[in-house]
N, C-alpha and C positions, 0 to 999 in steps of 0.2 A: 715476245714475238715470234712465231715460228716461221722457218724459211720454207720456201717452195722446194718441191721434189719435182724433177724434170722427167717428163716421159721420153723413152727411146724414140718414140714416133713424132715427136714435135721438138723442132729445133729453137724455137722461141725461149727467151729468157724473161723473168719478171723486170719491171723497171728498176734500174740501178738505184733509184731512191728507196727502194724496199729493203736494200741492204742493212744488216744489223751494224752496230755501232764500230765493231771490228772489221766491217767490210764484207762479212760473209753474206752471200746473196741467195744461193741455191745449192741443191746437192742432187747427185743422180745423173742421169742421162748417159752419154757415151763421149768419146773422144773422137768421133768421126771428123773428117777434114772440114766438112760442111759446117758442123757445130762449132769446131774451134775458131774458124774464120768468122762466124757470125758473132761468137763471143768477144773476141779481140775487137772486131769492128765496133762493138758497142762498149768497150771499156771493161771487160769481164775476162778473167783469166783463171784456169785451174791450178789448184795448189792443195795437195792432200798426202797424207801418209798412206803406207801400204796397207794398213789395217782399216782404213777409213773408206767410205764411198767417195766418189769423185765430189770434190767441193770447188764451187765457184765463187770468186771474188770481185769486189769492185770497191776498193777503199777510198775513204774520203778523209783527208786529202790524198792527192796523187803525187807520187814522185816522178818527175820528168827531168830530162836534160836537152838543152838547145844546143846543138853540136856546135855552135860558134861560140858557145860560153863555156867550152871544156876548159878546165883549169889543169895546166900541166905543171907539176912542181918542178924544182930544181933537180931533184934526183931523177925524176923521169926525164927531163930535158938531156940530161947527161946520157941516159941509156939510149934514148933515141938518137942522139948524137953519135954514139959509138956503133950503133946498128948492128948489135950482135945477134939479132934474131931476124929470121925471114918470115915476112907475113904473106899470107894467101887468104883468098876468099873462095868459099864453097868448094874446097878441096878434100875436107874430111869431116862432113857434118856429123855423121853418126858417132865417129870417134870422139868428137867434140862433145856431144852429148854424153856418151858414156863416161867420160872423164869428169864432166860436171856432176855426175851421178855418184862418183866415188866418195865414200866417207873421207872427211878430211877435218883437220882442226882449224881453229881460227887463224893460225899463222898462215896459212895458204889458201883460204877461202877468201876469194875477191869479189864480193858483192853478188847481188841478185839471190834468189833462193835456189836451193839445191835438192829439194824434194822431188827427185824424178823417178818414176816407176817404169817398169819394162814396157807397159802399154803406152805410156808416154813417148818413150823413145821410138817405138813402132809408128805411132800416130804422126809425130813431127818429122820422122824420116820420110813419111808418105807426103806430107806438106812440102818437104824439101824438094822431093822428086816431082812435085807438081809446080814448083818455081815459087812457093810462097814462105819457105822456111830458109834461113841463111846462116852461114858461119863464117867467123874469122879465126883462122889458125896462126899460131906462132910455132916457129920450128927452130930448132937448135942442133946443129949437125945431123939433120935428118930425123930428129925426134919431135914428136909433138909436145911441147912444153907448156902451152897456154892457149886461151881462145875464149870465144864467146858464141851464143847462137841467139836466133831470134826470129819474130815473124815480120815480114813487110807487108803492108797493105797501102796502096797509093803512096802518099809522102810521109808515112810515120813507120818508124820501126820500134817493134814492141820486143824490148830486151827481156830475155827469159834467164839465163844462166851464164856464169864466166867461171873459168878455172885458171889457177896459175900453178906450175910446178917449178919455176925459178923465178927468181925476183923480178918484179915488174912485167912479167909475160903477159898477164891479163890486161894490164893497163896500156901496154904497147898495142895489143889487139883493139882495145876500146878506143885509143887515139887514132888508129888506122881507120876505124869504123867511122869515128866522126869526120875525119878527113874526106872520106868517100862520100858520106851523106851530105856534106856541105857542096862537094863538086855535083852531085846528083840533085840538088835543091830539095833534100828531104830535110824539113826543119825541126823535127820532133821526135824524140826517143823517150819511149815509155820506160821508165825504171820501176814502176809498181809501188814498191813500199819503201820507206825510208831506210837508209844505212849510212853509217858514218862515212864508209868507203866511198859510195857514190856522192855523198855531200861534198867530201873533199875534192872529187872530180869535177864538181860544179852544178850537180843535180840540185834542184829545188822543188819544193811541195807547192801545188797549186789546188785550188778547190776542184772537187770531182765534177762539178757542173761546167766549169772552164775547160777542163780536160774533154768532157763528152762534146762540148761545142767545137772544140779544135778537131776531133775525129770526123764529126759530121761534115765539116769541110775538107779535110785533108785526106781522109781515106777514099774519097770520091776522086781525087786528082791523080794524074799520072806523073811519076817521077821523070825527070829529064836526065839523060836521054834513055828511057827504058832500062833504067840503072842495072838491075841484077842480071837481066839476060844477057848483057855483053861480057859477062866474067865468068858464067857457069860453063 
């Protein structure tokens, strides 16, 4: 089965049920804020290498995490109790993206995918400036040592990538994110595709159809109390 090629003049996507077995749905188009928001709203995200066209994905099953189900290991509990890191939100969005984009080995790669091109940094930074994309940062002695970023639409947070330069720093950022999302009544984190790292944190796979049903409800709702605007 061939995939659809998107027109730069048409922001629509084919139905996610048309995706190939590996989740590939379409190619082409652009990374305009309007297209990106439409994609996430319908359970679709971009993921591609530098030598490929823009590729759009909607895998089945879908990996998600419910913030109240976050699993905190004994070692992470010790790290959180010691509080060696300072956590902030939306204070260094582009720096977090650039750090996530850096090549790194499995020892320091902590979840989500990291295929981040320059045009993605530009587009997601625009989304951040518009209030749609957000970051969580971890600092040690004034240096950025871990963090994550993603997109917030209604009562859903779409996780994109995270990085860690010191032990547990991305996990600390993720735990801080989950705590905030619980406070703001945001019940769903999209983790996209399975990884052992995220599964250990409590993420679980659900059918794509169930995920899309959740988006249809939650993306149209308003987080309480206008969550992100209060801390930017």
